[in-house]
N, C-alpha and C positions, 0 to 999 in steps of 0.2 A: 529670730535668727526663722528662718521659714523653710517649711515641710519638703522632704523629699519631691511628692507628686508636684508641690509648687514649684523646685526647682526644674525637674522634670518635665513640665509645662513653659517655663520662661526658655529651656535648650531646644525645645520644638520651636519657639517663635522666633528665637535667634536663628536657628539652620534655616528658617524658612524667610530669611530676609530681612526680620525686624531687629537689626543691630542695637537699638536704642536698651532693649532688655538688660543688655550684657550689663547694663549700668548696676543694677537691681543686683544683682551676685557677685560686681566689685564690693558693693555697697555693703555686701552681709559677711562679705569673708577678708573684706582686707584689713583689719587691725588682727587675725590672727595670721595672717599671711607676712604681715610688716613682721608679726612677734616672732613667727619662725622662724624670719630670716635676720631678724636681730641679734636673734638667742646665737645663733649661725656666725654670721658676720662681725657683731659686736661694735658699731659704726652706723649710726641712727642715720646717715645722707646714703652710703650705699647698701642697707638692706632696704629704705624705700624704692631706691632704683631696683634690687633683686627685685623687690614685689610687686613693682609693677612693670617690669620684665617678665616675670612669669604667666600674671595676669593677660599678656599681649600672647603669649606662646599656649597660653590656656584657650583666649581666644581660636587661636590660628589652627588648632588642633582640635578644637571643640566638636567636630563631625567625627571624629575617632574617638569619642566619648563613649565606653560601653553602660551600659544601664545595670552593671553586675555587683558594684560601688556606689558610695554616696559620692555624690559631687565632690564637696569637702573634700576627700581624700584622695581624690585624684589630683584636686587642687594642691593640696598642702605637700603630694609627692613631685612634681611640678616645682613650687617654691622651693624645697629643700634641694630640688637637685640643680634650680639655678643660683642659690645660694652656695650653693658648695663651689660650682664655678667662678663664684664671684668670689669666695676665699683664695681660691687656687691662682687667679690673677694677682692680687693684691700686694700689696707690699705694706709693710709697718710703717705707721703714722707714728710719728713722738711728739713728748705735747711737753713746754716749758715748763719747769716747775717756778721758774722763777717771777712768773704772771698770779701765779695760784693764790688767791684769797682765802686764809684760814678765820673762820668767826668762832667764838666761845660764848656759852651761855649756859645756864645752871643745865640744862638737859645734854650740855654737849658732851658729858663721860658717857650717858647710857647711847646717846647718838653713835661714838664712836666708837664703841663698843660691838652694837650691831652693824658699821661700816665696816671692823674690824671680821667678824666673824662671815660678812657678806665679803669682804676680798679672798680669804681663805677660802670658802668656798668657790668665789668664781676660779681661783686661782687653783684649785685642785679639779675644778670642771674641767680646765684646759689642758689636763693632761689626758683626756678620755678623745678617742679618737668622735670625729661628727658625729656617728649613727649611735655611739653609744651616748655621746648626751642631748641628743634631740630625742631619743630614749626617755632618758630621767627628767629633761624637760619635761614632755610630753606629759610624762603621768603622774610628777611629783609637782609639777608648779603649774600646767596647764589644768591640774586633775581629770587628764583623759581615760576611759577605760581602757584595760589591756586591749579589747577589742579594736578601739578605735584607733591606740597607738598602731597596733601590728596592721593594719587597717590604711594606713597614714604611711608607715613604713616600706611596707610591702611584704609583710614576713609573715610567717605559720608563728601564730599562738604562742606555741610551745618553747621555738626559737628566741622570743621576744621574751618569755620568761627567763629565760639563763641570760639573756641577753643586759637585762635590768638588774637580774640578780649580778652578776658579776660584775658591770659596771658598778654600782653601788658597793661592793667588797677593792676593786681601782680607788672609787674616791674616797673610803674609809680609811684605804692604807694611805692614799696618797696625803691629808689630809693630817693623818698622824706624823708623817715624815716635813711637812711643812711646819706644822707645829712643833713639831721638836727641834727643827731646826732652827725657827723664833725662840726657843725657850731656850736655846743656849746661845744667843747673840745676846742674851738678855745681862 
């Protein structure tokens, strides 16, 4: 990860005409950009395309970047908005279960339990709106600080704290509902 001063120096060089320097910024942030896009879209090819489009938009609007925030915060906001736009345009993709291969091993039961937990958490996360889901993912999964999440999402710190608290409560309620329904079908 490069420092903020190095970022500003790179941006100055890019704006002065040295476009090759932009690849350093892209290399430094491509995995985070992809992760945010993937968390919103849930589809690898679409997330890669959204992240790439976000980098193109960031390059086109680099002259508008004000140095009151970190470049990463500014970029992640672009990625977030681009991924949301993609999600609004996309249609559901269905996968046939006929060609699914199921393997069994000694560790299968533990893996299946982890997969089940992940499945229900993901399903519960789907019930949250995109902003709540992103806040939860950035704070708990990516382990961003509250300040970083607030900057990334362009929100006030107190608003973000309330958003995360309420999203956690909705997530817990949704998990209880899903698991209760699952228990009733057994």
